[in-house]
Each structure stands twice: as C-alpha cells, then as structure tokens.
LUMMILUM-147573 format. One record per residue (C-alpha): residue in three letters; x negated, y, z. Coordinates in nm, 2 decimals. Layout:
ALA, X, Y, Z
...
//
This chain:
MET, -1.78, 6.16, -1.00
LEU, -1.75, 6.54, -0.99
THR, -1.37, 6.48, -0.82
ASN, -1.55, 6.30, -0.56
ILE, -1.83, 6.56, -0.51
LEU, -1.52, 6.80, -0.46
ARG, -1.37, 6.61, -0.23
TRP, -1.69, 6.57, 0.00
LEU, -1.75, 6.93, -0.02
GLY, -1.38, 7.00, 0.06
ARG, -1.40, 6.81, 0.38
ALA, -1.78, 6.91, 0.48
CYS, -1.61, 7.32, 0.44
GLN, -1.26, 7.17, 0.71
ASN, -1.51, 7.05, 0.93
THR, -1.76, 7.38, 0.95
GLY, -1.75, 7.54, 1.26
ARG, -1.49, 7.31, 1.39
GLU, -1.73, 7.00, 1.45
LYS, -2.10, 7.02, 1.50
ARG, -2.24, 6.68, 1.39
HIS, -2.58, 6.61, 1.55
VAL, -2.85, 6.36, 1.37
PRO, -2.97, 6.13, 1.60
VAL, -3.34, 6.02, 1.66
ILE, -3.42, 5.61, 1.58
ILE, -3.68, 5.47, 1.72
PRO, -3.74, 5.12, 1.57
ARG, -3.83, 4.84, 1.79
LYS, -4.22, 4.86, 1.80
GLU, -4.22, 5.22, 1.90
HIS, -4.00, 5.25, 2.22
GLY, -4.13, 4.90, 2.40
ILE, -3.78, 4.77, 2.53
SER, -3.78, 4.41, 2.53
ARG, -3.47, 4.16, 2.57
THR, -3.72, 4.00, 2.82
ASN, -3.66, 4.32, 3.03
ILE, -3.29, 4.28, 3.01
SER, -3.08, 4.02, 3.23
LYS, -2.96, 3.72, 3.05
HIS, -2.61, 3.85, 3.16
ALA, -2.63, 4.18, 3.00
LEU, -2.74, 4.00, 2.67
LYS, -2.49, 3.75, 2.69
VAL, -2.22, 4.08, 2.68
LEU, -2.41, 4.24, 2.43
TYR, -2.42, 3.94, 2.18
ARG, -2.05, 3.84, 2.22
LEU, -1.91, 4.19, 2.14
ARG, -2.18, 4.21, 1.84
ASP, -2.03, 3.90, 1.71
ALA, -1.68, 4.00, 1.78
GLY, -1.74, 4.25, 1.50
PHE, -1.78, 4.54, 1.78
GLN, -2.06, 4.81, 1.82
ALA, -2.26, 4.72, 2.13
TYR, -2.57, 4.91, 2.31
LEU, -2.73, 4.91, 2.61
VAL, -2.71, 5.27, 2.82
GLY, -2.78, 5.47, 3.10
GLY, -3.00, 5.34, 3.40
GLY, -3.07, 5.05, 3.24
VAL, -3.23, 5.19, 2.96
ARG, -3.40, 5.46, 3.16
ASP, -3.56, 5.22, 3.38
VAL, -3.69, 5.03, 3.16
LEU, -3.85, 5.31, 2.99
LEU, -4.02, 5.40, 3.29
GLU, -4.11, 5.05, 3.36
ARG, -3.90, 5.07, 3.67
HIS, -3.69, 4.73, 3.74
PRO, -3.37, 4.80, 3.69
LYS, -3.09, 4.71, 3.95
ASP, -2.78, 4.70, 3.68
PHE, -2.73, 4.71, 3.32
ASP, -2.43, 4.91, 3.17
VAL, -2.30, 4.86, 2.83
ALA, -2.09, 5.10, 2.59
THR, -1.88, 4.98, 2.31
ASP, -1.60, 5.08, 2.07
ALA, -1.42, 4.80, 2.16
ARG, -1.09, 4.91, 2.40
PRO, -1.07, 4.74, 2.75
ASP, -0.78, 4.53, 2.66
GLN, -1.02, 4.37, 2.38
VAL, -1.28, 4.36, 2.63
GLN, -1.08, 4.16, 2.84
LYS, -0.96, 3.94, 2.57
LEU, -1.33, 3.83, 2.48
PHE, -1.41, 3.73, 2.87
GLN, -1.23, 3.53, 3.10
ASN, -1.42, 3.65, 3.39
CYS, -1.35, 4.02, 3.27
ARG, -1.14, 4.28, 3.54
LEU, -1.02, 4.59, 3.45
ILE, -1.08, 4.88, 3.71
GLY, -1.03, 5.27, 3.74
ARG, -0.77, 5.47, 3.69
ARG, -0.99, 5.80, 3.61
PHE, -1.24, 5.59, 3.40
ARG, -1.05, 5.28, 3.27
LEU, -1.39, 5.04, 3.30
ALA, -1.43, 4.65, 3.22
HIS, -1.61, 4.46, 3.49
ILE, -1.77, 4.13, 3.36
HIS, -1.85, 3.88, 3.66
PHE, -2.12, 3.64, 3.66
GLY, -2.12, 3.52, 4.02
ALA, -2.23, 3.83, 4.21
HIS, -2.38, 4.00, 3.94
ILE, -2.16, 4.26, 3.76
VAL, -2.20, 4.43, 3.37
GLU, -2.00, 4.71, 3.34
VAL, -1.87, 4.80, 2.97
ALA, -1.72, 5.12, 2.90
THR, -1.51, 5.20, 2.57
PHE, -1.72, 5.51, 2.38
ARG, -1.52, 5.85, 2.48
ALA, -1.46, 6.16, 2.34
ASN, -1.48, 6.52, 2.45
SER, -1.12, 6.57, 2.43
PRO, -0.80, 6.46, 2.26
LYS, -0.67, 6.60, 1.93
ASN, -0.39, 6.80, 2.15
GLU, -0.53, 6.79, 2.51
GLU, -0.25, 7.02, 2.65
THR, 0.00, 6.72, 2.56
SER, -0.22, 6.43, 2.60
PRO, -0.12, 6.19, 2.88
HIS, -0.53, 6.04, 2.84
LEU, -0.70, 6.37, 2.95
VAL, -0.57, 6.54, 3.30
HIS, -0.78, 6.85, 3.46
SER, -0.68, 6.98, 3.79
GLU, -0.61, 7.37, 3.83
ALA, -1.01, 7.40, 3.88
GLY, -1.09, 7.24, 3.57
MET, -1.23, 6.88, 3.74
ILE, -1.11, 6.60, 3.54
LEU, -0.87, 6.39, 3.69
ARG, -0.80, 6.12, 3.46
ASP, -1.01, 6.03, 3.12
ASN, -0.93, 5.73, 2.90
VAL, -1.00, 5.90, 2.57
TYR, -1.17, 5.70, 2.34
GLY, -1.42, 5.79, 2.05
THR, -1.71, 5.73, 1.88
LEU, -2.08, 5.67, 1.98
GLU, -2.16, 6.02, 1.94
ASP, -1.88, 6.17, 2.11
ASP, -1.98, 5.96, 2.41
VAL, -2.35, 6.04, 2.40
PHE, -2.21, 6.40, 2.47
ARG, -1.96, 6.32, 2.76
ARG, -2.26, 6.14, 2.94
ASP, -2.44, 6.38, 3.20
PHE, -2.78, 6.39, 3.17
THR, -3.01, 6.37, 2.85
ILE, -3.21, 6.09, 3.01
ASN, -2.91, 5.86, 3.09
ALA, -2.78, 5.91, 2.73
LEU, -3.03, 5.69, 2.54
TYR, -2.88, 5.38, 2.38
TYR, -3.03, 5.05, 2.27
ASN, -2.89, 4.87, 2.01
ILE, -2.83, 4.52, 2.00
ALA, -2.79, 4.49, 1.65
ASP, -3.10, 4.60, 1.50
PHE, -3.30, 4.67, 1.86
THR, -3.33, 5.01, 1.79
LEU, -3.32, 5.33, 2.03
ILE, -3.08, 5.59, 1.96
ASP, -3.14, 5.94, 2.11
TYR, -2.91, 6.23, 2.01
VAL, -2.99, 6.48, 2.28
GLY, -3.40, 6.46, 2.33
GLY, -3.37, 6.23, 2.63
LEU, -3.72, 6.05, 2.56
GLU, -3.89, 6.33, 2.55
ASP, -3.73, 6.47, 2.89
LEU, -3.82, 6.13, 3.04
LYS, -4.22, 6.18, 2.89
THR, -4.23, 6.53, 3.09
SER, -4.04, 6.40, 3.42
CYS, -3.74, 6.64, 3.35
LEU, -3.36, 6.63, 3.44
ARG, -3.17, 6.81, 3.22
MET, -2.81, 6.84, 3.20
ILE, -2.62, 6.77, 2.83
GLY, -2.39, 7.05, 2.75
ASP, -2.33, 7.37, 2.94
ALA, -2.41, 7.28, 3.31
ARG, -2.18, 7.52, 3.46
HIS, -1.88, 7.38, 3.29
ARG, -1.99, 7.01, 3.35
TYR, -2.05, 7.08, 3.70
ARG, -1.68, 7.23, 3.69
GLU, -1.54, 6.94, 3.54
ASP, -1.71, 6.71, 3.77
PRO, -1.87, 6.83, 4.08
VAL, -2.04, 6.54, 4.19
ARG, -2.28, 6.60, 3.90
MET, -2.44, 6.83, 4.11
LEU, -2.50, 6.58, 4.38
ARG, -2.64, 6.31, 4.10
ALA, -2.88, 6.57, 3.97
ILE, -3.02, 6.57, 4.35
ARG, -2.99, 6.19, 4.35
PHE, -3.19, 6.15, 4.01
ALA, -3.45, 6.40, 4.09
ALA, -3.51, 6.27, 4.42
LYS, -3.50, 5.91, 4.34
LEU, -3.71, 5.94, 3.99
ASP, -3.94, 6.24, 4.14
PHE, -3.83, 6.47, 3.87
HIS, -3.83, 6.81, 3.83
ILE, -3.44, 6.96, 3.76
SER, -3.47, 7.21, 3.46
PRO, -3.37, 7.60, 3.51
ASP, -3.06, 7.56, 3.32
THR, -2.93, 7.25, 3.49
GLU, -3.05, 7.37, 3.86
THR, -2.93, 7.75, 3.84
PRO, -2.55, 7.66, 3.83
ILE, -2.61, 7.44, 4.13
PHE, -2.65, 7.77, 4.38
GLU, -2.35, 7.92, 4.19
LEU, -2.10, 7.66, 4.19
GLY, -2.20, 7.42, 4.51
PHE, -1.85, 7.48, 4.68
LEU, -1.68, 7.28, 4.40
VAL, -1.79, 6.98, 4.63
LYS, -1.54, 7.08, 4.89
LEU, -1.29, 6.97, 4.62
VAL, -1.41, 6.64, 4.57
PRO, -1.19, 6.33, 4.78
SER, -1.38, 6.26, 5.07
ALA, -1.41, 5.89, 4.95
ARG, -1.59, 5.97, 4.61
LEU, -1.83, 6.17, 4.87
LEU, -1.91, 5.90, 5.10
ASP, -1.95, 5.67, 4.75
GLU, -2.23, 5.94, 4.67
TYR, -2.36, 5.95, 5.03
ILE, -2.42, 5.61, 5.03
LYS, -2.61, 5.64, 4.71
LEU, -2.80, 5.93, 4.83
PHE, -2.93, 5.78, 5.16
LEU, -2.93, 5.39, 5.15
SER, -3.15, 5.36, 4.83
GLY, -3.48, 5.47, 4.95
PHE, -3.51, 5.77, 4.86
ALA, -3.30, 5.98, 5.15
GLU, -3.59, 6.18, 5.26
ALA, -3.61, 6.34, 4.97
SER, -3.26, 6.37, 4.89
PHE, -3.21, 6.55, 5.24
GLN, -3.46, 6.82, 5.14
LEU, -3.33, 6.87, 4.79
LEU, -2.94, 6.89, 4.96
ARG, -3.11, 7.15, 5.18
HIS, -3.27, 7.35, 4.90
TYR, -2.94, 7.38, 4.71
LYS, -2.76, 7.44, 5.00
LEU, -2.52, 7.11, 4.97
PHE, -2.59, 6.94, 5.29
GLY, -2.41, 7.20, 5.49
ILE, -2.09, 7.08, 5.22
LEU, -2.13, 6.74, 5.36
PHE, -2.22, 6.78, 5.71
PRO, -2.14, 7.13, 5.84
GLU, -2.16, 7.05, 6.19
THR, -2.51, 6.92, 6.12
GLU, -2.61, 7.19, 5.92
ALA, -2.47, 7.44, 6.22
CYS, -2.75, 7.24, 6.43
LEU, -3.01, 7.26, 6.21
ASN, -2.97, 7.63, 6.21
SER, -3.00, 7.67, 6.57
THR, -3.26, 7.74, 6.86
LYS, -3.30, 7.35, 6.85
SER, -3.35, 7.33, 6.43
HIS, -3.71, 7.18, 6.47
GLN, -3.60, 6.91, 6.70
VAL, -3.30, 6.85, 6.50
GLU, -3.48, 6.83, 6.16
THR, -3.77, 6.60, 6.29
PHE, -3.50, 6.33, 6.45
ILE, -3.31, 6.32, 6.12
LYS, -3.58, 6.30, 5.91
ASP, -3.75, 6.03, 6.14
ALA, -3.41, 5.83, 6.10
LEU, -3.44, 5.90, 5.69
THR, -3.81, 5.77, 5.70
ASP, -3.74, 5.46, 5.83
THR, -3.46, 5.41, 5.64
ASP, -3.64, 5.42, 5.35
ARG, -3.94, 5.19, 5.47
ARG, -3.67, 4.91, 5.56
VAL, -3.52, 4.96, 5.20
PHE, -3.87, 4.89, 5.06
GLU, -3.95, 4.66, 5.28
HIS, -3.58, 4.46, 5.15
LYS, -3.45, 4.48, 5.54
PRO, -3.07, 4.54, 5.58
VAL, -3.02, 4.91, 5.64
ALA, -2.65, 4.99, 5.82
LEU, -2.44, 5.28, 5.73
PRO, -2.30, 5.31, 6.10
PHE, -2.69, 5.38, 6.23
LEU, -2.75, 5.64, 5.96
LEU, -2.41, 5.81, 6.03
ALA, -2.49, 5.82, 6.44
ALA, -2.84, 5.98, 6.39
PHE, -2.68, 6.25, 6.17
LEU, -2.41, 6.32, 6.42
TRP, -2.61, 6.28, 6.72
TYR, -2.72, 6.64, 6.80
PRO, -2.33, 6.78, 6.67
LEU, -2.20, 6.54, 6.97
GLN, -2.47, 6.69, 7.24
PHE, -2.41, 7.06, 7.14
GLN, -1.99, 6.95, 7.16
LYS, -2.09, 6.77, 7.49
GLU, -2.26, 7.03, 7.65
ARG, -1.97, 7.31, 7.56
LEU, -1.71, 7.07, 7.74
ARG, -1.94, 7.03, 8.02
LYS, -1.95, 7.41, 8.07
GLU, -1.59, 7.40, 8.08
GLY, -1.57, 7.19, 8.34
MET, -1.49, 6.86, 8.19
THR, -1.71, 6.53, 8.39
GLU, -1.98, 6.40, 8.19
LEU, -1.82, 6.15, 8.12
ALA, -1.51, 6.26, 7.99
ALA, -1.68, 6.53, 7.78
PHE, -1.86, 6.25, 7.60
TYR, -1.55, 6.08, 7.48
GLU, -1.41, 6.37, 7.40
ALA, -1.69, 6.51, 7.21
CYS, -1.71, 6.16, 7.02
ASP, -1.34, 6.21, 6.86
PHE, -1.40, 6.56, 6.79
ILE, -1.68, 6.54, 6.59
LEU, -1.60, 6.24, 6.41
ARG, -1.27, 6.38, 6.33
GLU, -1.43, 6.71, 6.18
GLN, -1.67, 6.50, 5.99
GLN, -1.36, 6.27, 5.82
LYS, -1.24, 6.61, 5.65
ASN, -1.58, 6.63, 5.46
VAL, -1.71, 6.29, 5.42
ALA, -1.44, 5.98, 5.45
ILE, -1.55, 5.76, 5.72
SER, -1.33, 5.42, 5.79
ARG, -1.22, 5.27, 6.14
ARG, -1.50, 5.02, 6.09
LEU, -1.76, 5.26, 6.07
VAL, -1.59, 5.48, 6.34
GLN, -1.62, 5.21, 6.53
GLY, -1.98, 5.13, 6.45
ILE, -2.09, 5.47, 6.52
LYS, -1.93, 5.51, 6.87
GLU, -2.09, 5.17, 6.98
ILE, -2.44, 5.28, 6.91
TRP, -2.39, 5.63, 7.09
ILE, -2.22, 5.47, 7.39
LEU, -2.49, 5.19, 7.43
GLN, -2.73, 5.48, 7.49
ALA, -2.55, 5.53, 7.79
ARG, -2.57, 5.15, 7.88
LEU, -2.95, 5.11, 7.79
MET, -2.99, 5.33, 8.11
ARG, -2.81, 5.07, 8.34
ARG, -3.09, 4.81, 8.40
SER, -3.03, 4.66, 8.73
GLY, -2.92, 4.25, 8.80
LYS, -2.78, 4.11, 8.50
ARG, -2.69, 4.41, 8.27
PRO, -3.06, 4.37, 8.03
LEU, -2.98, 4.04, 7.97
GLN, -2.61, 4.11, 7.87
LEU, -2.67, 4.40, 7.69
CYS, -2.93, 4.19, 7.46
ALA, -2.66, 3.98, 7.37
HIS, -2.44, 4.28, 7.21
PRO, -2.37, 4.28, 6.84
ARG, -2.50, 4.64, 6.83
PHE, -2.80, 4.64, 7.07
ARG, -3.04, 4.62, 6.79
ALA, -2.94, 4.94, 6.64
ALA, -2.89, 5.10, 6.97
TYR, -3.22, 4.99, 7.08
ASP, -3.37, 5.16, 6.75
PHE, -3.19, 5.41, 6.81
LEU, -3.35, 5.46, 7.12
LEU, -3.66, 5.45, 6.98
LEU, -3.59, 5.71, 6.73
ARG, -3.46, 5.97, 7.02
ALA, -3.74, 5.90, 7.21
VAL, -3.99, 6.08, 6.96
THR, -3.81, 6.41, 6.98
GLY, -3.67, 6.32, 7.35
ASP, -3.79, 6.42, 7.69
ARG, -3.99, 6.21, 7.90
ALA, -3.73, 6.02, 8.07
GLU, -3.63, 5.87, 7.72
GLN, -3.96, 5.81, 7.63
GLU, -3.99, 5.59, 7.96
LEU, -3.68, 5.39, 7.92
ALA, -3.76, 5.34, 7.50
GLU, -4.10, 5.20, 7.65
TRP, -3.91, 4.98, 7.92
TRP, -3.70, 4.84, 7.68
LYS, -4.01, 4.78, 7.43
GLU, -4.14, 4.56, 7.69
TYR, -3.87, 4.38, 7.80
ILE, -3.74, 4.27, 7.46
VAL, -4.10, 4.10, 7.36
GLY, -4.13, 3.95, 7.74
ASP, -4.05, 3.60, 7.91
ASP, -3.79, 3.53, 8.12
GLU, -4.04, 3.53, 8.40
ALA, -4.15, 3.87, 8.29
LYS, -3.81, 3.99, 8.27
ALA, -3.69, 3.89, 8.62
GLN, -4.01, 4.07, 8.75
MET, -3.94, 4.41, 8.57
ILE, -3.62, 4.41, 8.73
GLN, -3.72, 4.31, 9.06
ILE, -4.00, 4.58, 9.00
LEU, -3.72, 4.85, 8.91
LYS, -3.52, 4.77, 9.16
LYS, -3.77, 4.85, 9.43
GLU, -3.85, 5.17, 9.27
MET, -3.46, 5.28, 9.23
PRO, -3.34, 5.49, 9.52
ARG, -3.10, 5.31, 9.76
TYR, -2.78, 5.54, 9.85
ARG, -2.60, 5.48, 10.18
ARG, -2.29, 5.48, 10.24
LYS, -2.17, 5.71, 10.50
PRO, -2.01, 5.53, 10.81
LYS, -1.63, 5.56, 10.83
LYS, -1.52, 5.81, 11.09
ARG, -1.28, 5.64, 11.35
LEU, -0.93, 5.82, 11.43
//
C-alpha cells in the first residue's frame, strides 16, 4: 500500500510544472437540456457505432452549441479517440479527407457527419515530428498529432465550441466555461489569443463570423489582438479565404459580418480595392450600395431562396470597376475598351486576396456586361435578353444600382420592372413608345466626287 502511494506521489511530482491538468464540469442529462430528439439520426448512428466498437464518442462543436441556444443545427460533428483509419473500417460510407487536418466524412446520401480524432497540443518532440508542421510565421501547416479528450478541448478555438455531449451517459462535459459564456453571450478564445491567431489567422475571421451569427460580444482579451495581428490574414491561402468569405456572406448574417470586418480593419485585407472606394469621396454611396446588396442576400437566405456568389462579388467590386474605368477614360481610352480593361484589372487584383475561379469570373463579368445591354431596348433585344441565363441576376443588380444611382438608372429599372410583368401586347406597346421617344439620327449623304 505504501509503495503504491509513493509511486503515485512520484508521478504527481513529475507532472508538476510540466503539464497542468484541468477538472471538467460534468452536467447530467436532466440539467443541460440536450435531447437525442434534437440530434440527427445520422449523427446518432455514428455515435452509437463508435461506442459499441469500444471507442469514446462525443458530439461537439456548433451542433451542441446551437441545440443549447435552441437553434436548429445544420450539421453535427463527432469527436472520438478512434484513429481515422479505424473509423474508416467501421463505416463503408466513410471517406478520409484533408492534409492539414485528417478527418473522416461519413456519407448518408447528401448528409455528411464529420468525425475527428482527438488532437493534442503538440507531440513529445515537436521539432522532429512529421505530424505537426509550422510555417516561419507560426501558422500550423499540418497537424495530425492525436491525444486525449482533454487535449482536444484545448485545441479548439472558442469556449462555446468546446462543449462535449457524451453518448455513453448523456452528460455534457465543460472544461473551459463554455456553458457560462453561452449564457452571457460572450465569445472567448481558449488559451492565449495572440498565440492562437498566429497559429491560424483564420480564427480572427471565425471570431467575427460567430459574433455576427450569434449576436455575441467578443471578450476584450479575444478582440484586442485582432487589431494588432489582422495583417496575418494576408498569409492565409486565397482559397481558404474564399471558403471563409462564403461562410461570412452567404449564411444569413452578411450585413453584420461586413460591419464587424470593417470595425476590426479586416475587410480591407479581403477587398483592398473596395476598401479604397469606401474611403473615397463617394464613401456613403459605395457603403449604401454594398449594404443593400448584403441586406437583400440575408433576406433571400432566410426566405430559403437561392443566393449567387457571383452576384455578391459583382456588387463588392462594382465601384472599384467604375473608379478604374474612369481612370482609363481620362487616359484616352474609349468607353468600351476602358470597361473591358477595368474588368480584367479589378478581377486580377482581387484574385491576389480571395481566390476567384474561372467560373466565378465568368459569372461576375456577365452580370457587369449585361448592365450595358439592359440599356439597349429596341426591337427584339429585350425579349432576347430575358432569355439570357444571367438575366435575373443582372436585373436584380440593376434594381440595386437604381437605389443609389441617378435618375436615368432609376427610370431604366422602372421600365424593366414594368416590362417583365407585362403580357406580349403590353411589351410590344412599350417597345413602340420607346421607339418614338428615341431621337433619330440621319446619316449624312455621301459626297459625290
């Protein structure tokens, strides 16, 4: 007995100063309010199969958070001590993805349950481990260091995303005070925020996204470093920034995200040309235009209507396009040449910051080009234009322009609004009236030699 006590004391002494252990708060089923009826049947199937195979299985992240906030989660994530290859053996419908983070995706038709193995803060020998790779700036480039549940908690970003629902006994496990932060609507980084932002600068964008989505305030120790380290976002690959852009602006809280991005000086990193326009003499007009586009996008999301990424990108870059076109016109270019040159320049510059695929570029250009074609309403042109696959997006874009535009743009928008709802007879009559109103230009007679 004495020998066992001495061994225990010896191990405790070895751990002193080297590793701090945390005691979690365990909330029983009757006190946390999460019911299996709130969890998707696919997530439950994954949790039960992992548990029955002898592995630990927990629901974690946004799914737990949203259920506690009485929201409807879009998806559920699972954390386990099973390695990715062990998960794959349990599920025939499993695919392993990711180089930076190795994940298992369990497919149930169109629905996917993401399964992640517990991760540790660092390997025993970080310098020689092939599983954890940092860049010179401190960013994590590859991270497949596996650990325990407690290790995994402190690898997560925010306290409200580090609540674990245990399928074995239906308890809720809270190591970092996430439940209290949920109650006080506080977004707080786990660990030292400066260090965590250097590890992954995208966490700054995630902080803004969650604050906008949940209408939470960001704790001072989490928000202050954003002002100091925002420049690190420039180091993030442009493809990852596009993913974050989609989450920020196409999830129903675009206008709030825009306001917070500008407040924390991050919008100019994503869209430097647009930020320059927002700081110009036309700042109010530019800001109103963008806010109207974002408000309309949020409305469409909540009404479960489709939203188009090219449309929003076209709106963000519309005024940079106009400013660049005017510069080229002053240099002596024709209207048409200046327009196409400005299109290529603005899109080329934007791709340096947020990746825009060829398909997106094509969609943006078509919306812009159709703005000029909407002005040509003679003969069969309006009817042909209505059949264009991008017509609806271009028409909506014109309506957006009319709000902040001049009288000519407002009248053009009103004409198209009336034309779209009219029958064939009314449309033909509108074309005839327009033909009479349009000035006629007579050709000069050729001089005889």
